[in-house]
GUZA-516883 format. One line per 3 residues: number of its first residue (from 0); for each residue x, y, z of C-alpha. Coordinates in steps of 0.25 Angstrom, whole numbers. Each point is the difference from the previous one (the first is absolute). Layout:
<pts>
NUM = X,Y,Z; ...;
</pts>
This chain:
<pts>
0 = -125,-64,-71; 6,-2,-13; 11,10,-3;
3 = -1,1,-15; -10,9,-7; -2,15,-4;
6 = 1,11,9; -2,15,-2; 9,11,7;
9 = -4,14,2; 10,11,4; 0,15,1;
12 = 14,5,6; 5,13,6; 0,7,-13;
15 = -15,-3,-1; 1,2,-16; -10,-12,-2;
18 = -4,-14,4; 8,-11,-5; -7,-13,-3;
21 = 7,-12,-3; -7,-15,-3; 10,-10,4;
24 = 1,-15,-3; 7,-8,11; 5,-15,-1;
27 = -1,-9,12; 15,2,2; -2,16,2;
30 = 5,3,-14; -8,11,-6; -3,7,-13;
33 = -7,14,-3; -12,-3,-9; -4,15,-1;
36 = 3,13,6; -5,14,-1; 1,13,8;
39 = -13,8,2; 2,14,2; -7,8,12;
42 = -8,11,-4; 7,13,3; -9,5,12;
45 = 2,-14,7; 14,0,-2; 2,14,5;
48 = -7,-5,12; 8,-12,2; 12,8,-1;
51 = -3,10,10; -4,-10,10; 13,-8,-3;
54 = 9,11,4; -7,4,13; -12,8,-5;
57 = -12,0,9; -15,-4,-2; -12,8,4;
60 = -8,-11,6; -1,-16,1; -10,1,-11;
63 = 10,4,-9; 9,-12,4; -11,-9,-1;
66 = -5,5,-13; 14,-1,-6; 2,-14,5;
69 = -12,-5,-7; 3,8,-13; 14,-7,0;
72 = -6,-13,1; -10,3,-11; 12,4,-9;
75 = 8,-12,3; -12,-10,-3; -1,7,-13;
78 = 14,-1,-3; -1,-16,3; -12,-1,-8;
81 = 5,8,-13; 13,-8,1; -7,-13,-1;
84 = -9,4,-11; 11,4,-9; 7,-12,3;
87 = -12,-8,-3; 1,-7,13; -13,-4,9;
90 = 0,5,14; -4,-14,4; 14,-4,-4;
93 = 7,8,10; 3,-5,13; 2,13,7;
96 = 3,14,-1; 12,5,8; -2,16,3;
99 = 10,9,6; -9,12,0; 5,15,1;
102 = 9,3,12; -4,14,6; 9,-2,12;
105 = 12,-8,4; 5,2,14; 7,-12,4;
108 = 6,7,12; -13,7,4; -6,14,-3;
111 = 9,6,10; 12,-8,-4; 2,-6,14;
114 = -3,-14,-3; -14,0,6; -12,-4,-8;
117 = 7,-3,-13; -9,-1,-12; -2,-1,-16;
120 = -13,4,-7; -4,-4,-13; -14,3,-6;
123 = -8,-7,-10; -11,-8,6; 2,-15,-3;
126 = -14,-3,3; -4,9,-12; 11,-7,-9;
129 = -6,-14,4; -14,4,-2; 1,7,-13;
132 = 9,-11,-7; -5,-12,7; 14,-4,3;
135 = 6,-4,13; 8,12,4; 13,1,9;
138 = 4,13,5; 6,7,13; 13,-7,-2;
141 = 9,10,8; -6,2,14; 2,-14,5;
144 = 15,2,-2; 0,14,7; -8,-7,12;
147 = 12,-10,1; 9,11,1; 4,2,-15;
150 = -1,11,-9; -10,-7,-8; 9,4,-12;
153 = 6,-3,-9; -8,-13,-3; 4,-3,-14;
156 = 14,-5,4; -7,-14,3; -5,0,-14;
159 = 14,4,-6; 7,-11,8; -10,-11,-5;
162 = 3,4,-14; 13,7,-2; 10,-6,10;
165 = 12,-7,-7; 9,-9,8; 12,4,-9;
168 = -1,15,1; -2,11,11; -11,8,-6;
171 = -9,12,5; -14,3,-6; -2,15,-1;
174 = -14,5,0; -2,14,-6; -14,5,4;
177 = -4,12,7; 10,-4,11; 13,-9,-4;
180 = 2,-13,7; 10,-11,0; -2,-15,2;
183 = 14,-6,3; 2,-14,-6; 13,-6,4;
186 = 4,-13,-6; 1,-5,14; -6,6,11;
189 = -12,7,6; -9,9,-9; -1,14,4;
192 = -8,12,-5; -2,15,3; -4,13,-5;
195 = 11,9,-6; -7,13,-1; -8,8,-11;
198 = -1,-4,-14; -12,4,-9; -8,7,11;
201 = 9,12,1; 3,0,-15; -14,0,-4;
204 = -6,10,10; 11,10,-5; -3,-3,-14;
207 = -15,2,2; 3,14,7; 9,6,-10;
210 = -5,-7,-14; -14,-5,4; 4,-14,-5;
213 = -2,-12,9; 13,-5,-2; 13,4,-7;
216 = 0,-8,-12; 14,-6,-4; 6,8,11;
219 = 0,11,-10; -3,12,10; 12,-5,9;
222 = 9,-1,-12; -2,15,-3; 6,3,14;
225 = 12,-1,8; 2,-7,13; 1,11,11;
228 = 11,-7,10; -3,9,11; -15,-3,0;
231 = 3,-15,-2; 8,0,13; -11,7,7;
234 = -10,-10,-5; 9,-12,4; 3,6,14;
237 = -14,-5,4; 3,-9,12; -10,-11,-7;
240 = 11,-4,-9; 10,-3,10; -10,-10,8;
243 = 3,-14,-1; -10,-10,-5; -10,-5,2;
246 = -7,13,-4; -11,5,-9; -6,14,-4;
249 = -9,6,-10; -7,13,-5; -3,4,15;
252 = 15,3,2; 6,3,-15; -10,10,-5;
255 = 1,14,-6; -1,7,14; 13,-8,3;
258 = 7,4,-13; -4,14,2; 6,1,14;
261 = 13,-2,-7; 0,9,-11; 6,14,-1;
264 = -12,5,-8; 8,4,-13; 3,-13,-6;
267 = -4,-3,-14; -11,-10,-1; 7,-9,-9;
270 = 12,0,9; -8,-4,12; -6,-12,-9;
273 = 15,-4,-4; 4,0,15; -13,-8,4;
276 = 4,-10,-10; 14,-1,4; -5,-1,15;
279 = -7,-13,-4; 13,-5,-7; 10,3,11;
282 = -9,-5,12; -3,-13,-7; 15,-3,-3;
285 = 5,5,14; -11,-9,6; 5,-12,-8;
288 = 15,3,3; -4,0,15; -8,-13,1;
291 = 4,-9,-12; 14,5,-6; 2,-14,-6;
294 = -12,2,-9; 3,-4,-15; -14,3,-6;
297 = -11,10,2; -13,-4,-6; -9,12,-1;
300 = -16,1,-1; -11,10,2; -3,13,-8;
303 = 14,6,2; 6,-10,-10; -7,7,-11;
306 = 8,13,4; 13,-1,-9; 7,11,7;
309 = -3,-6,13; 5,-13,-4; 13,6,-6;
312 = 3,7,14; -2,-13,7; 9,-7,-9;
315 = 11,10,2; -1,0,15; -1,-16,0;
318 = 13,0,-8; 5,-15,-1; -14,-5,3;
321 = -9,-6,-11; -14,7,-1; -11,-6,-7;
324 = -15,1,-1; -9,-11,5; -5,-2,-13;
327 = 11,-11,-5; -4,-7,13; -14,-2,-4;
330 = -6,11,8; -6,12,-7; 6,12,9;
333 = -12,7,-1; -8,-10,7; 9,-8,10;
336 = -7,7,12; -14,-4,-5; 5,-14,-3;
339 = 6,-1,14; -14,3,6; -6,-11,-8;
342 = 11,-8,6; -3,5,15; -15,-4,-3;
345 = 4,-14,-3; 9,-1,12; -11,4,9;
348 = -10,-10,-6; 11,-11,2; 3,5,14;
351 = 14,3,-4; 8,12,6; 0,12,-9;
354 = 11,9,8; 15,-2,2; 3,4,14;
357 = 14,3,-4; -6,10,-9; -11,7,8;
360 = 5,-3,14; -12,-7,4; 2,-10,12;
363 = -2,-12,-10; -7,-5,-13; -14,3,-1;
366 = -12,-3,-9; -4,14,-5; -13,5,-5;
369 = -15,-2,3; -9,-8,-9; -13,6,-5;
372 = -8,-12,-7; -6,1,-13;
</pts>
């Protein structure tokens, strides 16, 4: 199959703030360019349901899960069609859609954390997406990696490596989504990647609870507070931070109940927000020092790049390391993950691996995704 052409990536991450849609043009050599990108917000009721499920909430029936699976698929399909309409591109011009879906559980060590029956679960019926759009849809990217003994996450490092590796410089790519994760790109050597801990997920959840806003615009709420050093120690004392890669996590671990179990109860909300922001900055910097201390440049992407307070604290803790946005490298920081799933769809159709075993811990490279024909 020809490699060049248009692909469309769809992504809704841990923060569940919306569906990121990216229309990407690929050349035969793998070079890519974002033609159009937009985020389509979830309605408030659906987002509340997704957040509750993502942090361990229960459902009343299988009917509820089945209904949500189709509803998410419908929303993803509409996001794809709206983006194409706004870009003035006919659906027939798109070779395939790569749909991540919405993660509602990520248990790479199994539900009992005993290593038995590991799984990861993303909703968003790809049959619905293919039917509504008339475009071949590739979905269910993570489960093959889990079946091969991997974490099924993070998957984006393979895309980072293809586009951002530099033979003259040790780099790291930092994704600041709901969860923060690194891709380590040494000038020479094996690519690695792993989650470092919470980023926007906890910041957003605390902001919703105390301000009613979906996120902390410009980090203003955190800027009003002071870091609670004792609370920060209690948060960092979670054994997860000390685990060696490969490792991955999600809202099912780092959620408000996790936070509240570590609060005294008399903290000022803005001080907690400042401490959560500091938690992200410290855990990111500590993880990089432990795994690739020779790093000379960190390239940041994801929604957290839009938080100047977070970027300032990261720069402070990454003292001596250049911190850039991915924008100067031709990758809009808001749509890197959606672009990655367009790339993963292309990899699947070409019969090429989409994972990096050095990142996920899988037994080896695997072609990821299930194709749902147009």
